[in-house]
N, C-alpha and C positions, 0 to 999 in steps of 0.2 A: 441493427440496422440496415436495410432494404437497400441495394445500390439502384435505384431507379433510374439515375439518371445512366447508368450504363444499358439500362433496356430501353430506356428512350432513342438513345444514339442509335441500338441496333436497329431499332422501328423505320427510324429516320434515315442510316445511312447506310445500313448493311452490317456483317460482320465486323469486330473489331480487329485489326490488325497483330500481326506477331512480326516482334524486331528482330534481328539474326541471333540473338542471345536466347531467345525463345521467349521472352517477356512482353506479354502484352500489352498494349499501349493503351497510357491510362487518358481518363475523363478529366480535362481539367475545367473549373469554374473560374472564368475567367474576372468576375468581381469578387472574389473569394469568399462568397456567398453560398454553401453548400445545400442549402436550403433553395435556390435559385433554380432551377429546374429547367428554364426555359433553353429553348434548343440552339435560340441565337448566342445564349450566355458558356455555352457546351464548347469543347474545345476538347480535341483527339490530340494527342503526343505520345512521342517515344519517352519510359519510362526514367531515361537519365536526364531529359531535357526537363521535364517535370518537376523532377528533385531541383535542378536547376531554375527551373522559374521561386523555387519556393525560399529557398536558399538565397535570392538575389530579394526576394522579399520579406526576408528573414524569421519565414515560420515555421519557426525553429520544429512547432509540433509536427506539423503536415510534414516539414524534410525529415524529419524519424523516422515516421511511420513509412515512407518512402523507401528511405533506405533500407528498415529491413526487409522490406518488399525486396529487395536487390538483394538481399545478404550481407551488407558493408559489414556490419559486425558491431555493437553495442560502445568500442573506441572510436572507431571514424567519429561519430557526432558532438564528443567530447573534443576531439582533436581541432576538429572542424570552426569548436565554437569559443577555444583559448583565445583570451585577448579580447571578446567584445562584448558588447553592454546586451545582457538579458532584459530585455522586461515584463516585470512581474514575477521576476526569481529573486529571491532574499529577502521576503520581506519589506516590510513598510523602507520608505525612501532615505536616506542618509540625512541625519538634521532633524527630522520630523520630530514633532513636540505628541508625545503622548496625550490622550482624548481626555487623561482624569488627572494630568499635571498642575498642581498646587489648588486642585478644586475637593473640598472637604462635604461629605455628604453623599456622594456620588453613587456608593453601593448603601446599597437598604442594611436594615441588621441583620437580619436573615443572610445576607450572600459574607460580611464579617466574620458570620459564626461557621459556615462553612468553610471559609477560611484558615478559622482557627484550627479546625479540627481535621484540616487533609493532612496528612500522613506521608513519608517518604512510600510509595508504588501505591498510591490511592488517589480515587479523583473524587467526587463528589459523590455523593450518593451513601445508603447503610453500606455496610462491612456484612459480607455473608457467614463471614466468620469473625467470634468478640476477643477478645484480646485474652478472656479467661481458656475460650475453646484454645483458642493459637496455643496457649501456657500448656495445655493441658497434652495437645498432638506434640510439642516437641518433648516432654516430658516420658509422654508413650514412647516413642521416637528413641527417646534415648536408652531408655528400659526393656527394647528389642524383644517386645512382646508379638505372638504368633499372628500371623495375618493368614486369610482367606487364601489369598495367592500365592502362597510361599514353596507350594510345590513348584511352581514354575521359577525359581531363582536356578541359575544357571543356566538356563534355555538359550538356547541364539534365538531372536527375533528375527524375523521377513528383510528388517531395515540392517541384520549382521552384528546386532551390539547385542550384551548376552543381559539377560531380564535380572534384575539386583534386587534384594531385600527393599533397596529403599522405591524402588519402582512398585515393588510389591505393596510396599507399606503407602504407598502415597495413590495407588488406585482404590486400595481398600479405605484408608480412609479419605477417599472422597466421596464414595457411594458414601458411608457413612455420614456426612456432613450436606451430602446432595452439593458440590463442588468439582470444579476441574481438578484433575491430581495436581495441574500444573501448580493451584495456589497451596494443598496442602506442602511442595515441594520448593515454593516459597520459604513457607515457615520452617521448613527444618534445614533447609540450608543459611538460612538468615536473610536472606531480601527483602522477605518484609519483617520489621521491625516487629520484634515481644515486649509490651512493656509490662 
């Protein structure tokens, strides 16, 4: 997103000043609509005053962005918001009745079938690795076959960790089954249930 409102301000009034801490002044939208870049809607304010305006308006998102630019740190916003109600955070309002409560037949048969097939760690859609293939992968891993990348085992990688047989096995079988190595890792570590 280009900051055209800053360009408009510079064209109309000249350069944007800098405060004593080295921060440039900020251009504030008086009506809160960032798409309304009319010159009478814009106001040039110091960054601290801009933060105070948004805190007073309880515009937490804008205040968080300004706080980040000032360098206040991640804990500042959470400390500042303690004990305050934040609308839109935390899902549905307390006491709200779910839309499908006591309604029969609100889901199609296809959706009900999908709900029945959902398993741990899987959302709707076809599995790329079937249960039979997953069993075969698990058996292969337990028998410790030689894999194509076994020559890399023991070498320290760029992240500082050693390349293990587990890494080599996952990489090799990921290529074989055309999936990510993380999916193979989930099978051999038991994250994905193998029926």
